[in-house]
N, C-alpha and C positions, 0 to 999 in steps of 0.2 A: 264374369257376368256384369254387365254394366246397363245403363239405360237403353232402352229399346229392345232388351232380351224379355222373354217370358219365361215363367217357370210353371210347371204342374206339379202339385204336392202330391203326396201319397193318398190323400184325401179326394183327389180328382179335382181339386180347385186350381184356377189359372190366375196367375199373378203377373203383373208388369213390374220388372225390376226398375227401381228408382235410383238416380245419382250414380256416384262412381265409388262411394266409400261405404263398405259394408262391416257389419259385425263379425267378430271371430267365429261365432257359431251360427249364423244365420245371414241370409241375403234380404236387404231391404227391399220389399216389393208390395205392391198394393193390389188387392182382389179386384179382378175385373170380370171374370165368368165363373159360375158356379153350376154343376147339374141341377136341374129343376124339371119336374114332370111337366109343368106349365111354361117352360121355357121356349121362347120362339126361334131359337138358333139350334143347328143340331151339327153334331160332330161324331162321325162314325155311328150314326143312329140314335145318339144319346142327346136328349134336350138340354140346353144350356140357357141360363138367364144372365144378361150383362148387368152389372151393378155399378151405377154411375156415381153414387154419393157416398160420403164418407160414414155416415150414419148406417146406413143399410148394410155397407161392408162389414163395420164392426159387429154389427149385430149378428150377422151370419157367422162370422169368425168366433165370436163368444159362443155360439151353438154347436159349431162343427169343429173348429181347430182353435182352441185356447191358446195353444203353444204358438200360433202365429200372430199373436198380441203381445208385445213386451214393452215395458217402460224402461228406456235405456238412459243410464245416467251420463253417457258421454253426449249425446244429442239432446237430452234434456226434455223428451217428449215421449209420448206413447207412439210406436211404431207398429206397422204391419210388416210382416216378411215371413219367410219361409226357413225354418231350421234346416241346417245343410243335410241332416239326416233325414228330413222329410221331402228332399227332392226327388221326384220321380223322373222328370224328364225337363231338359232344357231346350229352349227354342232360340236359336241363333238368325237373327235377321239377315244377316249376310248370307249365310249358309241357305236360307229359304228363298232368297232372290236368286242365287245360283241354280237352285234346284228348279225353280220357276223358269228360269230361261231355257233349260234344257227339256223341260217336260213338254209332252204334247197334250191336247185337249184341254187346255186353260179355259176357264170361264171367263166372261167379258170383263169383270173386275180385276181378275189376276192378269190378264192381258194388258189392262191399262196400267196396272203396277209396274210391269215389265217395261212397257212403252215409254212411261214418264221417268223411270229410273234411266234407262237407255239415253233418252233426251238429255237428262241432266248430266249424266256421266260424259256423253260426247261432247256436249257444249262446254263443260267445266274442265274436260281433259284431265280427268282424274282416274285412278285406278278402280275397276268394278268392285274389288273386294273391299273397298272402304265406304260402300253404299249398301244398305240392306232394306228390306220391307218389315214393318212392325204391325201392330194392332191386330185386328180381327183376322187380316189375310195370313199373318204369321201363324196364327194357330188354328187355321182353318175353320173359323166361325163367322166369316163375313156373309153378307146379304148383298143382293144388287145394289143397295142403297147405301153401303158402307164407305167409309172413306178410304183413300189411298195413304196409308201412312208410310212415309219415306224417312229413314234414318241415315244420318251420315256421320262418320267418325274421323276424328283428327282435324285439328284447327285449321290447318292449312286447305284441307279438302272442304271443310265448312264454308270457308270464306269464299272459296272459288264457286261452289254451288249457289251461296247466297247472291254472289255476283251475277250468276247466270239467271237466277230468278228475276233479278232487278231487269236485266235485258228482256227476259221474255214477257214480263208485265209493263214494260215501258215505264218503270217507276217514275212517279212525280208525285208531290203532295196534292191530293184531290180534295175538294170541298165535299162535305158529306152527301150532297145530292148527286155527285158523280161516280160513287162507287160502283165498279161494275160496267162502267161506261165503255166508250170506244176504245181506250187504251187497254191492251192486253185483251183484245176480243178475239183472240185466234184459239188454238188449242189449249192455251194456258191463260186464264183470265182472273179477274177478282170477282168477288160475289156480288151479285145483284142486290136489290133493296129485299126482295122476297126472301133471298137466301141468307141475307144478313139478319133479317127479322127472326127467321127460324134459329139461326145460331144464338141470337140474343135470348129468345125464350128458353134455350137449354142452359146458357152460361149464367143468366141473371138468378137462377135459382139459388145460386149460393156465392155469386160474385156480384153485389149490387151495383148498378151504375145505370144513369139514364140511358135510353136508346140513341139519342143524339150523340152523347160523348161516347158510348160503345161503338157505333158505327164510324165515327170519325177517326177512332184511334184503330179499329180493326181494319177499315179500309184502306190504311197505308200500309199494312204489313205485307211482307213478301212471303213469309212461311206458310201463308195458306190461301186457298183460293180454288179454282175449278180446272180440272184437266180432262177434256174431251166429256164433259158432263158429269164428272164424278169430282166430289171435294175431295182435296188433298190437305195434309198437312206434312211439312218436312221439319224434322227434329234434329238439330245440330248438337253433336256430343263430343266433348274433348276426348282425346286418348287419355287414360288414367295417369301415364307418365308425364302428361303436361300439367297436371293437377299439383303434384309434390306434396300431397297430403294423405296420411294413412290414419286409420281409425285410432283415436285416442290422442292424436297431435293437438287438437283443440277441443276444449269442453264447452258446451253451449247452455247457458242457464235462462230458462224463461223468466221475464220479468213482467209479464200480463200483456194485454193487448193495449196497443197504442195506435194514435193518428197523428200523422206528421205532414208538414208541408215542407218541400225542399227542392233544391236545384240539381238537376243531373249535371255532374262534372265530366263524366266518362261513361259513354254508352257502348264502348268496344266489345263489351261481353254480354251485350244483352240478347244475342241471337242464340246463345248456347243454353241447353238444358243440364244443370241449374243455370239460371241467368243472374247477373249481378250488375246493378246500377250504383257507381260511385257517386255520392251525393255531398254536397255542401250546404251551407246557409240554411240548417235544420231548423225548424220551429215546430214544437210539439202543439198540435191543436187541441189535444187532451192528454193528459197523463196516462199512464198504463193503469188498467182497472184491477186493484187490489193486488199490486205487485209485492213481491217479498221485500224485505228490507234491504236497502243498499247502503251499506256503512252507516246504518243507523237513520237513513232518510228514506223516505218512500214516494217522493215527488219525482216522477218521471221526467219531468221538465228540466230537472237538474243532471240529466245525462247530456253532456256536452261533446262527446266523441262518437256520435252515430255516424259511421262511415258509408254504409251501404245498404241498399235494399236488394233481397235475395228472394229467389223463388225456384223450387223444383217442379213447378207446373208450367207446361208449355204455354198456357193461355196468358202468362204474363211475360213471355219473350216479346222484344220489339215494342213494348208497351209506351215507351217514351224515348226521345232523342236528346243529345247533347244539349245543354243550356235551357232546356224546357223546365218549366216549373211544374211539380207534381203534388198531388195530395194521395197519400196512401195510408191504409189501415192493414195492421198485421200484428204478429207478436214480436215484441220487443226482446232481443236476446244479448246476452253479454257472451262475448266470444273471448276465451282465455287460452294462451298457448302454453306449451310445457315450460317455457322460460318465464312466464310470469306475465308476459306482455298480454294486454286486453284491450279491446274495443266493443262497441256495440252496432248491432244491425237491426233491421226491421225484416222479419221473415213473411212472406206472403204465402198463402196456399190453403188456410183454413176457411171454413164456411164463414161468409161475411167479409173476407179480406177483399180488399180492391187497390187499385191505382188508377188515377186518372191524371191527364194534363190540364192545368189551368189555362184557359183561354184568356 
């Protein structure tokens, strides 16, 4: 079970699996849907509510499933997840897509998901089994206005599909006023201004950024757009064997929130979830807020080996390109291996975290 999969707990809660590395006794996953009498979505006659923000997710879990919240000493933070003994059902995105391909009587969004997947598979010349459908379609809680969430597994297949999206969108850097313009105006296109503003209204609730910067960066991404009138998001996930890390191989220690300015030296891993930006020439715009002692020092600006910016959230994929100067705010972490080697990184994903490109 890795990124893109969903889990249903014995409490009837639906979680999206995050990342590739999980705890021995639990799968790291974040709450997405919960049974609710006032919910607007239905699954087998039962109403569900979609939970978008960390605060409301944790509040509900404290009430209904405290065992799904835990402070992990290896990852160094509070995580959401499903204890393995609490897993009622596993939703496999590749299996779901295979089922949809065979099933008759699909609704319009399900048809679009199959057609979009088939378009990408055919153009990228990749095996069908390495692509799946995730999100609300996977768990049967989609509406006519839901997104088409596609997930691709394996680095080689991911890069092939990414190249296909580039071709379909006729990729080229666009000025802000031209997003969703004539390029990519066929079945697959970019978001227009109205659609971009709607996305901004949602994202800016916990990822602060001015609209012009947001539209400039989002407008050049390949992983999101519109297919036959429905929004899509394509998530690229490595195979676990390509990562070479198991739980406990590294220990992550939080040193507080920090804001940095840096140059992206390597953006080759930024299409994946989780994404990683290798950075250099790092300057702290503000030291970490109330960090623990670092060898007797608490000035975050003294951290001289910050190597990367990382995020487990898809919204930070493709955020910057090589040799662009970025400003980012997130959690400063010390990453220590079993053999004692260590470095620092900035982890993006919490409320208030952001990353923008300096113009």
